[in-house]
Backbone as a printed PyTorch tensor [residue, N CA C, xyz], in Angstrom:
tensor([[[ 22.4470, -36.6520,  40.5730],
         [ 22.1080, -35.2650,  40.2660],
         [ 21.5990, -34.5360,  41.4980]],

        [[ 20.8110, -35.2160,  42.3220],
         [ 20.2750, -34.5860,  43.5200],
         [ 21.3760, -34.1890,  44.4860]],

        [[ 22.4430, -34.9940,  44.5610],
         [ 23.5650, -34.6550,  45.4320],
         [ 24.2570, -33.3760,  44.9500]],

        [[ 24.3970, -33.2330,  43.6270],
         [ 25.0000, -32.0220,  43.0640],
         [ 24.1520, -30.8050,  43.3790]],

        [[ 22.8240, -30.9370,  43.2560],
         [ 21.9280, -29.8290,  43.5660],
         [ 22.0270, -29.4400,  45.0280]],

        [[ 22.0350, -30.4320,  45.9200],
         [ 22.1270, -30.1270,  47.3490],
         [ 23.4330, -29.4150,  47.6690]],

        [[ 24.5190, -29.8450,  47.0480],
         [ 25.8220, -29.2310,  47.2960],
         [ 25.8270, -27.7780,  46.8550]],

        [[ 25.3280, -27.5060,  45.6440],
         [ 25.2990, -26.1270,  45.1410],
         [ 24.3390, -25.2520,  45.9300]],

        [[ 23.1960, -25.8070,  46.3310],
         [ 22.2390, -25.0330,  47.1160],
         [ 22.8200, -24.6660,  48.4760]],

        [[ 23.5010, -25.6290,  49.1160],
         [ 24.1090, -25.3700,  50.4200],
         [ 25.1850, -24.2910,  50.3080]],

        [[ 26.0080, -24.3680,  49.2650],
         [ 27.0540, -23.3660,  49.0580],
         [ 26.4540, -21.9930,  48.8010]],

        [[ 25.3870, -21.9450,  48.0040],
         [ 24.7140, -20.6800,  47.6900],
         [ 24.2120, -19.9950,  48.9540]],

        [[ 23.5100, -20.7540,  49.8150],
         [ 22.9500, -20.1400,  51.0060],
         [ 24.0140, -19.8150,  52.0490]],

        [[ 25.1240, -20.5670,  52.0630],
         [ 26.2230, -20.2270,  52.9530],
         [ 26.8280, -18.8880,  52.5640]],

        [[ 27.0920, -18.6940,  51.2570],
         [ 27.6310, -17.4200,  50.7820],
         [ 26.6550, -16.2910,  51.0630]],

        [[ 25.3680, -16.5390,  50.8270],
         [ 24.3560, -15.5160,  51.0640],
         [ 24.2980, -15.1260,  52.5280]],

        [[ 24.4010, -16.1080,  53.4340],
         [ 24.3620, -15.8290,  54.8680],
         [ 25.5610, -15.0070,  55.2950]],

        [[ 26.7480, -15.3710,  54.8090],
         [ 27.9630, -14.6360,  55.1730],
         [ 27.8810, -13.1970,  54.6860]],

        [[ 27.4100, -13.0030,  53.4440],
         [ 27.2740, -11.6530,  52.9000],
         [ 26.2860, -10.8340,  53.7170]],

        [[ 25.1370, -11.4390,  54.0390],
         [ 24.1120, -10.6870,  54.7620],
         [ 24.5850, -10.3250,  56.1640]],

        [[ 25.2920, -11.2120,  56.8440],
         [ 25.7870, -10.9250,  58.1800],
         [ 26.8040,  -9.8000,  58.1410]],

        [[ 27.7210,  -9.8530,  57.1730],
         [ 28.7660,  -8.8460,  57.0770],
         [ 28.1700,  -7.4790,  56.7520]],

        [[ 27.2740,  -7.4330,  55.7830],
         [ 26.6950,  -6.1540,  55.3810],
         [ 25.8070,  -5.5840,  56.4670]],

        [[ 25.0740,  -6.4350,  57.1860],
         [ 24.2040,  -5.9520,  58.2530],
         [ 25.0290,  -5.3530,  59.3760]],

        [[ 26.1640,  -5.9820,  59.6860],
         [ 26.9900,  -5.4840,  60.7770],
         [ 27.6220,  -4.1380,  60.4250]],

        [[ 27.7630,  -3.8470,  59.1310],
         [ 28.3610,  -2.5770,  58.7400],
         [ 27.3770,  -1.4140,  58.8670]],

        [[ 26.0780,  -1.6860,  58.6520],
         [ 25.0850,  -0.6170,  58.6740],
         [ 23.7560,  -1.1940,  59.1170]],

        [[ 23.3450,  -0.9160,  60.3630],
         [ 22.1370,  -1.5190,  60.9070],
         [ 20.8710,  -1.0070,  60.2490]],

        [[ 20.9760,   0.0270,  59.4020],
         [ 19.7850,   0.5500,  58.7590],
         [ 19.5910,   0.0070,  57.3480]],

        [[ 20.4690,  -0.8770,  56.8790],
         [ 20.2720,  -1.4920,  55.5720],
         [ 18.9760,  -2.2870,  55.5590]],

        [[ 18.2760,  -2.2480,  54.4440],
         [ 17.0140,  -2.9550,  54.3260],
         [ 17.1630,  -4.1670,  53.4110]],

        [[ 16.6320,  -5.2830,  53.8930],
         [ 16.6280,  -6.5300,  53.1530],
         [ 15.2010,  -6.9530,  52.8890]],

        [[ 15.0000,  -7.6440,  51.7810],
         [ 13.6970,  -8.2190,  51.4600],
         [ 13.8960,  -9.7000,  51.1590]],

        [[ 13.1830, -10.5490,  51.8810],
         [ 13.2040, -11.9830,  51.6400],
         [ 11.9020, -12.3910,  50.9650]],

        [[ 11.9780, -13.3590,  50.0540],
         [ 10.7910, -13.7890,  49.3330],
         [ 10.7310, -15.2890,  49.1600]],

        [[  9.5080, -15.8150,  49.1020],
         [  9.3000, -17.2260,  48.7930],
         [  8.0160, -17.3410,  47.9790]],

        [[  8.0630, -18.1660,  46.9310],
         [  6.8920, -18.2740,  46.0810],
         [  7.0290, -19.3790,  45.0580]],

        [[  6.3290, -19.2090,  43.9350],
         [  6.3300, -20.1910,  42.8600],
         [  6.9330, -19.5510,  41.6140]],

        [[  7.2780, -20.4060,  40.6320],
         [  7.8290, -19.9080,  39.3820],
         [  7.2580, -20.6930,  38.2100]],

        [[  7.4030, -20.1270,  37.0230],
         [  6.9480, -20.7790,  35.8010],
         [  8.0170, -20.6520,  34.7290]],

        [[  8.2230, -21.7210,  33.9820],
         [  9.2140, -21.7700,  32.9080],
         [  8.4800, -22.0420,  31.5960]],

        [[  8.7340, -21.2120,  30.5840],
         [  8.0740, -21.3320,  29.2790],
         [  9.1310, -21.3000,  28.1860]],

        [[  9.2900, -22.4230,  27.4710],
         [ 10.2910, -22.5180,  26.4060],
         [  9.7660, -22.0520,  25.0490]],

        [[  8.4640, -21.8950,  24.9060],
         [  7.8870, -21.7180,  23.5690],
         [  8.2240, -20.3920,  22.9010]],

        [[  8.0230, -19.2180,  23.5490],
         [  8.1400, -17.9370,  22.8080],
         [  9.5560, -17.3870,  22.7630]],

        [[ 10.5420, -18.2400,  22.4180],
         [ 11.9490, -17.8420,  22.5220],
         [ 12.7190, -17.9700,  21.2090]],

        [[ 12.0220, -18.2570,  20.1080],
         [ 12.6750, -18.3540,  18.7950],
         [ 13.7020, -19.4800,  18.7270]],

        [[ 13.5760, -20.4610,  19.6170],
         [ 14.4520, -21.6300,  19.5720],
         [ 13.9610, -22.5970,  18.4820]],

        [[ 14.8260, -23.4650,  17.9410],
         [ 14.3900, -24.4460,  16.9340],
         [ 13.2250, -25.3020,  17.4680]],

        [[ 12.1640, -25.3800,  16.6920],
         [ 11.0100, -26.1690,  17.0840],
         [ 10.0400, -25.4400,  17.9960]],

        [[ 10.3840, -24.2250,  18.4210],
         [  9.5150, -23.4350,  19.2890],
         [  8.8790, -22.3030,  18.4750]],

        [[  8.1190, -21.4280,  19.1320],
         [  7.5190, -20.2850,  18.4610],
         [  8.5020, -19.1370,  18.3250]],

        [[  8.0730, -18.0830,  17.6080],
         [  8.9120, -16.9000,  17.4680],
         [  8.9680, -16.1250,  18.7720]],

        [[  9.7600, -15.0460,  18.7590],
         [  9.9190, -14.2420,  19.9660],
         [  8.5590, -13.7730,  20.4850]],

        [[  8.2800, -14.1250,  21.7280],
         [  7.0770, -13.7070,  22.4620],
         [  5.7700, -14.2210,  21.8390]],

        [[  5.8670, -15.2390,  20.9720],
         [  4.6740, -15.8500,  20.3890],
         [  3.9100, -16.6320,  21.4650]],

        [[  2.6120, -16.3800,  21.6050],
         [  1.7580, -17.0410,  22.6050],
         [  2.3480, -16.9320,  24.0140]],

        [[  2.8840, -15.7760,  24.3340],
         [  3.5950, -15.6290,  25.6020],
         [  2.6760, -15.7700,  26.8100]],

        [[  1.3740, -15.5460,  26.6130],
         [  0.4350, -15.6750,  27.7330],
         [ -0.2850, -17.0200,  27.7550]],

        [[  0.1180, -17.9550,  26.9160],
         [ -0.5420, -19.2600,  26.8490],
         [ -0.0240, -20.1740,  27.9600]],

        [[ -0.4530, -19.8890,  29.1710],
         [  0.0330, -20.6370,  30.3290],
         [ -0.4330, -22.0820,  30.3120]],

        [[ -1.6460, -22.3150,  29.8690],
         [ -2.2120, -23.6680,  29.9180],
         [ -1.4000, -24.6590,  29.0920]],

        [[ -0.9520, -24.2490,  27.9140],
         [ -0.2720, -25.1870,  27.0060],
         [  1.2410, -25.2050,  27.1520]],

        [[  1.8280, -24.1170,  27.6670],
         [  3.2840, -24.0040,  27.5860],
         [  4.0070, -23.8190,  28.9200]],

        [[  3.3300, -23.3640,  29.9300],
         [  4.0310, -23.0430,  31.1710],
         [  4.2420, -24.2780,  32.0330]],

        [[  5.4170, -24.3410,  32.6600],
         [  5.7120, -25.3160,  33.7130],
         [  5.6910, -24.5660,  35.0410]],

        [[  4.6730, -24.7770,  35.8470],
         [  4.4900, -24.0310,  37.0900],
         [  4.8520, -24.9310,  38.2720]],

        [[  5.7550, -24.4500,  39.0970],
         [  6.2460, -25.2790,  40.2070],
         [  6.8800, -24.3570,  41.2490]],

        [[  7.5680, -24.9490,  42.2100],
         [  8.2280, -24.1630,  43.2320],
         [  9.1460, -25.0300,  44.0810]],

        [[  9.9090, -24.3500,  44.9300],
         [  9.7680, -22.9210,  45.2410],
         [ 10.7580, -22.0480,  44.4780]],

        [[ 10.5470, -20.7460,  44.6060],
         [ 11.5920, -19.7520,  44.3670],
         [ 11.8620, -19.0970,  45.7180]],

        [[ 13.1210, -19.0540,  46.1080],
         [ 13.5330, -18.4070,  47.3560],
         [ 14.5050, -17.2910,  46.9920]],

        [[ 14.2970, -16.1010,  47.5230],
         [ 15.1250, -14.9660,  47.1140],
         [ 15.4810, -14.0770,  48.2960]],

        [[ 16.5590, -13.3410,  48.1250],
         [ 16.9690, -12.3050,  49.0700],
         [ 17.4210, -11.0960,  48.2620]],

        [[ 16.8730,  -9.9180,  48.5940],
         [ 17.1780,  -8.7010,  47.8620],
         [ 17.7080,  -7.6510,  48.8270]],

        [[ 18.7550,  -6.9580,  48.4300],
         [ 19.3380,  -5.9130,  49.2640],
         [ 19.4140,  -4.6140,  48.4760]],

        [[ 18.9570,  -3.5350,  49.1020],
         [ 19.0910,  -2.2030,  48.4980],
         [ 20.5670,  -1.8150,  48.4730]],

        [[ 21.0370,  -1.3130,  47.3240],
         [ 22.4270,  -0.9110,  47.1940],
         [ 22.5890,   0.5990,  47.3700]],

        [[ 22.0760,   1.3590,  46.4240],
         [ 22.2120,   2.8100,  46.4790],
         [ 21.2150,   3.4240,  45.5180]],

        [[ 20.6340,   4.5660,  45.9280],
         [ 19.6480,   5.2570,  45.1060],
         [ 18.5300,   4.2850,  44.7370]],

        [[ 18.3290,   4.0140,  43.4470],
         [ 17.2430,   3.1300,  43.0250],
         [ 17.7000,   1.7090,  42.7060]],

        [[ 18.9310,   1.3730,  43.0410],
         [ 19.4840,   0.0750,  42.6790],
         [ 19.4160,  -0.9200,  43.8460]],

        [[ 19.0830,  -2.1730,  43.5090],
         [ 19.0970,  -3.2790,  44.4680],
         [ 19.6850,  -4.4980,  43.7710]],

        [[ 20.1060,  -5.4720,  44.5680],
         [ 20.6120,  -6.7240,  44.0200],
         [ 19.8030,  -7.8750,  44.6060]],

        [[ 19.4120,  -8.8100,  43.7420],
         [ 18.6380,  -9.9740,  44.1650],
         [ 19.4060, -11.2490,  43.8760]],

        [[ 19.4600, -12.1560,  44.8460],
         [ 19.9840, -13.5050,  44.6630],
         [ 18.8330, -14.4750,  44.8790]],

        [[ 18.7090, -15.4730,  44.0110],
         [ 17.5670, -16.3750,  44.1170],
         [ 17.9370, -17.7970,  43.7450]],

        [[ 17.1400, -18.7300,  44.2610],
         [ 17.2200, -20.1380,  43.9180],
         [ 15.8350, -20.5950,  43.4900]],

        [[ 15.7460, -21.3120,  42.3690],
         [ 14.4610, -21.7660,  41.8480],
         [ 14.5110, -23.2520,  41.5320]],

        [[ 13.4120, -23.9380,  41.8170],
         [ 13.2440, -25.3480,  41.4730],
         [ 11.9680, -25.4790,  40.6540]],

        [[ 12.0090, -26.2870,  39.6000],
         [ 10.8310, -26.5180,  38.7760],
         [ 10.8190, -27.9660,  38.2960]],

        [[  9.6740, -28.3790,  37.7730],
         [  9.4830, -29.7260,  37.2280],
         [  9.0040, -29.5610,  35.7970]],

        [[  9.8600, -29.8560,  34.8170],
         [  9.5580, -29.5920,  33.4170],
         [  8.7650, -30.7640,  32.8320]],

        [[  7.5110, -30.4900,  32.4780],
         [  6.6390, -31.5060,  31.8700],
         [  6.3010, -31.1720,  30.4190]],

        [[  6.6650, -29.9650,  29.9730],
         [  6.4120, -29.5750,  28.5850],
         [  7.5000, -28.6250,  28.1190]],

        [[  8.0010, -28.8760,  26.9150],
         [  8.9710, -27.9830,  26.2820],
         [  8.3040, -27.4540,  25.0310]],

        [[  7.7610, -26.2550,  25.1380],
         [  6.9030, -25.7630,  24.0800],
         [  5.6400, -26.6060,  24.0210]],

        [[  5.3580, -27.1900,  22.8600],
         [  4.2000, -28.0550,  22.7040],
         [  4.5510, -29.5270,  22.8090]],

        [[  5.8110, -29.8230,  23.1700],
         [  6.2630, -31.1980,  23.2840],
         [  6.2270, -31.6520,  24.7410]],

        [[  5.7380, -32.8650,  25.0200],
         [  5.7380, -33.3580,  26.4020],
         [  7.1550, -33.6880,  26.8670]],

        [[  7.4120, -33.5260,  28.1470],
         [  8.7000, -33.8770,  28.7490],
         [  8.4390, -34.7480,  29.9690]],

        [[  9.4060, -35.5500,  30.3190],
         [  9.2310, -36.5640,  31.3600],
         [  9.7270, -36.0610,  32.7090]],

        [[  9.0330, -35.0840,  33.2900],
         [  9.3240, -34.6100,  34.6460],
         [ 10.8130, -34.3250,  34.8490]],

        [[ 11.3490, -33.4190,  34.0500],
         [ 12.7650, -33.0650,  34.1380],
         [ 12.9800, -32.0910,  35.2850]],

        [[ 13.9990, -32.3640,  36.0900],
         [ 14.2970, -31.5110,  37.2380],
         [ 15.0250, -30.2510,  36.7800]],

        [[ 14.4820, -29.0940,  37.1350],
         [ 15.0420, -27.7830,  36.7940],
         [ 15.5130, -27.1290,  38.0860]],

        [[ 16.7560, -26.6190,  38.0630],
         [ 17.3330, -25.9800,  39.2400],
         [ 18.1550, -24.7910,  38.7850]],

        [[ 17.9380, -23.6180,  39.3840],
         [ 18.6220, -22.4100,  38.9160],
         [ 19.0720, -21.5430,  40.0780]],

        [[ 20.2530, -20.9630,  39.9290],
         [ 20.7820, -19.9450,  40.8320],
         [ 21.0070, -18.6810,  40.0100]],

        [[ 20.4540, -17.5510,  40.4720],
         [ 20.5230, -16.3250,  39.6880],
         [ 20.8830, -15.1280,  40.5630]],

        [[ 21.5530, -14.1680,  39.9550],
         [ 21.8440, -12.8940,  40.6010],
         [ 21.5300, -11.7620,  39.6480]],

        [[ 20.6270, -10.8660,  40.0330],
         [ 20.1840,  -9.7850,  39.1540],
         [ 20.2690,  -8.4290,  39.8520]],

        [[ 20.6020,  -7.4030,  39.0780],
         [ 20.5590,  -6.0290,  39.5480],
         [ 19.2020,  -5.4350,  39.1510]],

        [[ 18.4990,  -4.8510,  40.1240],
         [ 17.2050,  -4.2260,  39.8640],
         [ 17.3500,  -2.7000,  39.8900]],

        [[ 16.6030,  -2.0460,  39.0080],
         [ 16.5440,  -0.5790,  38.9990],
         [ 15.0890,  -0.1620,  39.1710]],

        [[ 14.7740,   0.4640,  40.2970],
         [ 13.4100,   0.8660,  40.6080],
         [ 13.0110,   2.0610,  39.7450]],

        [[ 11.8130,   2.0070,  39.1520],
         [ 11.3740,   3.0330,  38.2130],
         [ 10.7060,   4.2230,  38.8780]],

        [[ 10.1840,   4.0470,  40.0890],
         [  9.5120,   5.1260,  40.7990],
         [ 10.2730,   5.4690,  42.0740]],

        [[  9.9870,   6.6270,  42.6250],
         [ 10.6120,   7.0210,  43.8810],
         [ 10.2290,   6.0610,  45.0000]],

        [[ 11.0730,   5.9880,  46.0000],
         [ 10.8210,   5.1150,  47.1400],
         [  9.6100,   5.6170,  47.9410]],

        [[  8.9990,   4.7070,  48.7090],
         [  7.8960,   5.0850,  49.5720],
         [  6.5290,   4.8060,  48.9940]],

        [[  6.4310,   4.2740,  47.7750],
         [  5.1520,   3.9700,  47.1610],
         [  4.7770,   2.5100,  47.4080]],

        [[  3.4750,   2.2430,  47.4510],
         [  3.0310,   0.8620,  47.5940],
         [  3.4220,   0.0250,  46.3780]],

        [[  3.2560,   0.6090,  45.1800],
         [  3.6310,  -0.0720,  43.9440],
         [  5.0350,   0.3580,  43.5570]],

        [[  5.9430,  -0.6150,  43.3940],
         [  7.3440,  -0.3020,  43.1200],
         [  7.8420,  -1.1200,  41.9310]],

        [[  7.5450,  -0.6940,  40.6990],
         [  8.0070,  -1.4250,  39.5150],
         [  9.5020,  -1.2460,  39.2820]],

        [[ 10.1060,  -2.2340,  38.6180],
         [ 11.5380,  -2.1770,  38.3410],
         [ 11.8500,  -2.9690,  37.0790]],

        [[ 13.0170,  -2.7000,  36.5300],
         [ 13.6010,  -3.5240,  35.4790],
         [ 14.8250,  -4.2090,  36.0790]],

        [[ 15.2210,  -5.3380,  35.4860],
         [ 16.3800,  -6.0350,  36.0420],
         [ 17.2150,  -6.6690,  34.9360]],

        [[ 18.4700,  -6.9070,  35.2650],
         [ 19.3840,  -7.6030,  34.3760],
         [ 20.4460,  -8.3020,  35.1980]],

        [[ 20.9780,  -9.3800,  34.6710],
         [ 21.9990, -10.1090,  35.4130],
         [ 22.3110, -11.4310,  34.7440]],

        [[ 22.5820, -12.4320,  35.5550],
         [ 22.9440, -13.7400,  35.0270],
         [ 22.7690, -14.8130,  36.0620]],

        [[ 23.0160, -16.0320,  35.6380],
         [ 22.8780, -17.1490,  36.5620],
         [ 23.3600, -18.4380,  35.9270]],

        [[ 23.0640, -19.5200,  36.6220],
         [ 23.4210, -20.8510,  36.1240],
         [ 22.2250, -21.7590,  36.3490]],

        [[ 21.8260, -22.4800,  35.2950],
         [ 20.6360, -23.3110,  35.3410],
         [ 20.9770, -24.7390,  34.9290]],

        [[ 20.4160, -25.6870,  35.6820],
         [ 20.5490, -27.0980,  35.3500],
         [ 19.1820, -27.6630,  34.9790]],

        [[ 19.1300, -28.4690,  33.9320],
         [ 17.9620, -29.2990,  33.6390],
         [ 18.4800, -30.7260,  33.5500]],

        [[ 18.1400, -31.5250,  34.5830],
         [ 18.7360, -32.8500,  34.7520],
         [ 20.2570, -32.7050,  34.7700]],

        [[ 20.9790, -33.3660,  33.8730],
         [ 22.4360, -33.3220,  33.9170],
         [ 23.0280, -32.1710,  33.1230]],

        [[ 22.2210, -31.4180,  32.4280],
         [ 22.7300, -30.3620,  31.5630],
         [ 22.6670, -29.0210,  32.2800]],

        [[ 23.7940, -28.3320,  32.3530],
         [ 23.8410, -27.0370,  33.0170],
         [ 24.6260, -26.0320,  32.1980]],

        [[ 24.2150, -24.7810,  32.2890],
         [ 24.9140, -23.7190,  31.5590],
         [ 24.5250, -22.3750,  32.1520]],

        [[ 25.3290, -21.3660,  31.8500],
         [ 25.0440, -20.0230,  32.3020],
         [ 23.9740, -19.3620,  31.4560]],

        [[ 23.2790, -18.3950,  32.0410],
         [ 22.2600, -17.6300,  31.3220],
         [ 22.4980, -16.1360,  31.5260]],

        [[ 22.0210, -15.3600,  30.5610],
         [ 21.9590, -13.9070,  30.6800],
         [ 20.5000, -13.5500,  30.8950]],

        [[ 20.2080, -12.7910,  31.9470],
         [ 18.8300, -12.5320,  32.3550],
         [ 18.4640, -11.0670,  32.1340]],

        [[ 17.2090, -10.8340,  31.7340],
         [ 16.6910,  -9.4730,  31.6210],
         [ 15.1770,  -9.5270,  31.7110]],

        [[ 14.5750,  -8.5550,  32.4170],
         [ 13.1270,  -8.5790,  32.5310],
         [ 12.5880,  -7.4060,  33.3220]],

        [[ 11.3300,  -7.5420,  33.7050],
         [ 10.6240,  -6.5110,  34.4620],
         [  9.9600,  -7.1500,  35.6710]],

        [[  9.5870,  -6.3330,  36.6350],
         [  8.9040,  -6.8470,  37.8120],
         [  8.3410,  -5.7090,  38.6340]],

        [[  7.6760,  -6.0710,  39.7080],
         [  7.1710,  -5.0620,  40.6250],
         [  6.9560,  -5.6690,  42.0000]],

        [[  7.1080,  -4.8490,  43.0100],
         [  6.6600,  -5.1690,  44.3650],
         [  5.3970,  -4.3730,  44.6490]],

        [[  4.4750,  -4.9800,  45.3700],
         [  3.3240,  -4.2400,  45.8770],
         [  3.2640,  -4.4850,  47.3810]],

        [[  3.3590,  -3.4140,  48.1840],
         [  3.4490,  -3.5260,  49.6250],
         [  2.0750,  -3.3410,  50.2560]],

        [[  1.5700,  -4.4310,  50.8410],
         [  0.2890,  -4.3720,  51.5490],
         [  0.4350,  -3.6380,  52.8780]],

        [[  1.5860,  -3.8430,  53.5380],
         [  1.9180,  -3.1410,  54.7700],
         [  3.3620,  -2.6650,  54.6510]],

        [[  3.9140,  -2.0910,  55.7260],
         [  5.3080,  -1.6530,  55.7100],
         [  6.2870,  -2.8150,  55.5960]],

        [[  5.8270,  -4.0360,  55.8840],
         [  6.7460,  -5.1710,  55.9300],
         [  6.3690,  -6.3260,  55.0180]],

        [[  5.1260,  -6.4330,  54.5550],
         [  4.6710,  -7.5930,  53.7930],
         [  4.1170,  -7.1370,  52.4460]],

        [[  4.5080,  -7.8610,  51.3940],
         [  4.0370,  -7.5110,  50.0660],
         [  4.0640,  -8.6960,  49.1260]],

        [[  3.8390,  -8.4110,  47.8520],
         [  3.8810,  -9.4160,  46.7880],
         [  4.8650,  -8.9560,  45.7210]],

        [[  5.5560,  -9.9100,  45.1220],
         [  6.5280,  -9.6380,  44.0670],
         [  6.1670, -10.4620,  42.8320]],

        [[  6.1370,  -9.8050,  41.6720],
         [  5.8780, -10.4630,  40.3970],
         [  7.0080, -10.1050,  39.4410]],

        [[  7.5420, -11.1250,  38.7400],
         [  8.6150, -10.8750,  37.7870],
         [  8.3790, -11.6780,  36.5160]],

        [[  8.8510, -11.1550,  35.3890],
         [  8.8060, -11.8550,  34.1130],
         [ 10.0030, -11.4310,  33.2880]],

        [[ 10.7110, -12.4040,  32.7210],
         [ 11.8940, -12.0460,  31.9530],
         [ 12.4090, -13.1970,  31.1150]],

        [[ 13.4130, -12.8870,  30.3240],
         [ 14.0620, -13.8660,  29.4600],
         [ 15.3560, -14.3450,  30.1140]],

        [[ 15.5530, -15.6610,  30.1030],
         [ 16.8390, -16.2470,  30.4900],
         [ 17.4530, -16.8180,  29.2150]],

        [[ 18.4250, -16.0830,  28.6760],
         [ 18.9970, -16.4220,  27.3720],
         [ 20.2300, -17.2940,  27.5560]],

        [[ 20.2870, -18.3550,  26.7420],
         [ 21.4430, -19.2380,  26.7290],
         [ 21.9340, -19.4110,  25.3110]],

        [[ 23.2380, -19.4250,  25.1280],
         [ 23.8150, -19.5800,  23.8020],
         [ 23.3890, -20.9080,  23.1710]],

        [[ 23.0850, -20.9190,  21.8660],
         [ 22.7350, -22.1760,  21.1830],
         [ 23.8490, -23.2160,  21.2060]],

        [[ 25.0620, -22.8100,  21.5810],
         [ 26.1730, -23.7580,  21.6440],
         [ 26.0220, -24.7420,  22.8000]],

        [[ 25.0970, -24.4600,  23.7440],
         [ 24.9260, -25.3120,  24.9080],
         [ 23.6040, -26.0740,  24.8150]],

        [[ 23.5150, -27.1620,  25.5760],
         [ 22.3130, -28.0020,  25.5280],
         [ 21.1060, -27.3090,  26.1630]],

        [[ 21.3310, -26.3930,  27.0880],
         [ 20.2300, -25.6970,  27.7550],
         [ 19.5570, -24.7120,  26.8130]],

        [[ 18.2210, -24.6960,  26.8070],
         [ 17.4720, -23.8000,  25.9300],
         [ 17.1330, -22.4970,  26.6470]],

        [[ 17.0870, -21.4180,  25.8750],
         [ 16.5860, -20.1590,  26.4190],
         [ 15.1170, -20.3260,  26.8020]],

        [[ 14.6610, -19.5260,  27.7800],
         [ 13.2750, -19.6590,  28.2160],
         [ 12.8030, -18.3720,  28.8840]],

        [[ 11.4760, -18.2220,  28.8980],
         [ 10.8480, -17.1410,  29.6450],
         [ 10.6150, -17.6350,  31.0630]],

        [[ 10.9570, -16.7880,  32.0290],
         [ 10.8590, -17.1720,  33.4450],
         [  9.9420, -16.1890,  34.1670]],

        [[  8.9490, -16.7380,  34.8720],
         [  8.0250, -15.9350,  35.6700],
         [  8.1290, -16.3410,  37.1320]],

        [[  7.7970, -15.4320,  38.0210],
         [  7.7180, -15.8010,  39.4370],
         [  6.6880, -14.9300,  40.1460]],

        [[  6.0810, -15.5180,  41.1580],
         [  5.1350, -14.8330,  42.0350],
         [  5.5030, -15.2030,  43.4610]],

        [[  5.8350, -14.2040,  44.2790],
         [  6.3390, -14.4670,  45.6270],
         [  5.6610, -13.5740,  46.6550]],

        [[  5.5880, -14.0790,  47.8700],
         [  5.2930, -13.2540,  49.0330],
         [  6.6250, -12.7320,  49.5430]],

        [[  6.7240, -11.4330,  49.8010],
         [  7.9970, -10.8460,  50.2210],
         [  7.8370, -10.1890,  51.5890]],

        [[  8.9310, -10.2300,  52.3460],
         [  8.9550,  -9.7160,  53.7120],
         [ 10.1310,  -8.7690,  53.8490]],

        [[  9.8610,  -7.5550,  54.2620],
         [ 10.9140,  -6.5600,  54.4380],
         [ 11.4810,  -6.6800,  55.8500]],

        [[ 12.7960,  -6.8470,  55.9470],
         [ 13.4700,  -6.9510,  57.2400],
         [ 14.1400,  -5.6320,  57.5850]],

        [[ 14.3600,  -5.4290,  58.9030],
         [ 15.1480,  -4.2810,  59.3410],
         [ 14.5440,  -2.9800,  58.8200]],

        [[ 13.1970,  -2.8610,  58.9110],
         [ 12.5090,  -1.7520,  58.2550],
         [ 12.3400,  -0.5200,  59.1410]],

        [[ 12.9190,  -0.4970,  60.3490],
         [ 12.8020,   0.6890,  61.1910],
         [ 13.5120,   1.8790,  60.5740]],

        [[ 12.9230,   3.0420,  60.6830],
         [ 13.5700,   4.2520,  60.1830],
         [ 14.6370,   4.7260,  61.1620]],

        [[ 15.6520,   5.3340,  60.6200],
         [ 16.7700,   5.7930,  61.4450],
         [ 16.3150,   6.8010,  62.4930]],

        [[ 15.3840,   7.6850,  62.1370],
         [ 14.9590,   8.7140,  63.0750],
         [ 14.2530,   8.1080,  64.2750]],

        [[ 13.4040,   7.0740,  64.0430],
         [ 12.7050,   6.4620,  65.1610],
         [ 13.6500,   5.7200,  66.0790]],

        [[ 14.6860,   5.0640,  65.4680],
         [ 15.6620,   4.3380,  66.2960],
         [ 16.4440,   5.3190,  67.1780]],

        [[ 16.8690,   6.4240,  66.5690],
         [ 17.6390,   7.4070,  67.3150],
         [ 16.8140,   8.0060,  68.4350]],

        [[ 15.5140,   8.2220,  68.1520],
         [ 14.6530,   8.8100,  69.1610],
         [ 14.5000,   7.9240,  70.3730]],

        [[ 14.4050,   6.6150,  70.1350],
         [ 14.2440,   5.6880,  71.2570],
         [ 15.4800,   5.6870,  72.1290]],

        [[ 16.6430,   5.8460,  71.5310],
         [ 17.8600,   5.8000,  72.3090],
         [ 18.1680,   7.1230,  72.9950]],

        [[ 17.4400,   8.1790,  72.5850],
         [ 17.6640,   9.4650,  73.2230],
         [ 16.8030,   9.6250,  74.4770]],

        [[ 15.7640,   8.7830,  74.6150],
         [ 14.8650,   8.9010,  75.7560],
         [ 15.4720,   8.2630,  77.0080]]])
């Protein structure tokens, strides 16, 4: 299983690198945000068989959350208030709802479209997101449909924090269970120079 994870992770980052190089070369003013942090997986409040109802005890981190890491992400602004995020997450599942689990390896690749709720230039930048991905728990893997909310808070022009919470839904026809997914990351804004300042330097 570890060999399969390494293969998929390597392919994911190769595609991400090629995309970022190509897009950067097309427009040097494009802004990228890279993030690294931890994540939490909660199976309980998802209305799955043997679990609680929708959003039941959703804040009960002590009894239901699997907290681990890392989550590694790259986000690119697309147009207006839209951005796209690609991420890789690793977790160690020790509880499925109120049931103990034997250190199950969790690995996920996700791609989500974000829509920023406030105008650009604010320290607090909340957004909603939707998208999909593919998640493995040990040998079982399946696609998910993702939806949730999040926010960036920028301490400086380049460094901030990112918090996200959402549902990763999987069809009951597959062995993978739907779950609530949380993440907390430190984020770094790349290529953040303004066009006017760059032009000014080259005019001198």
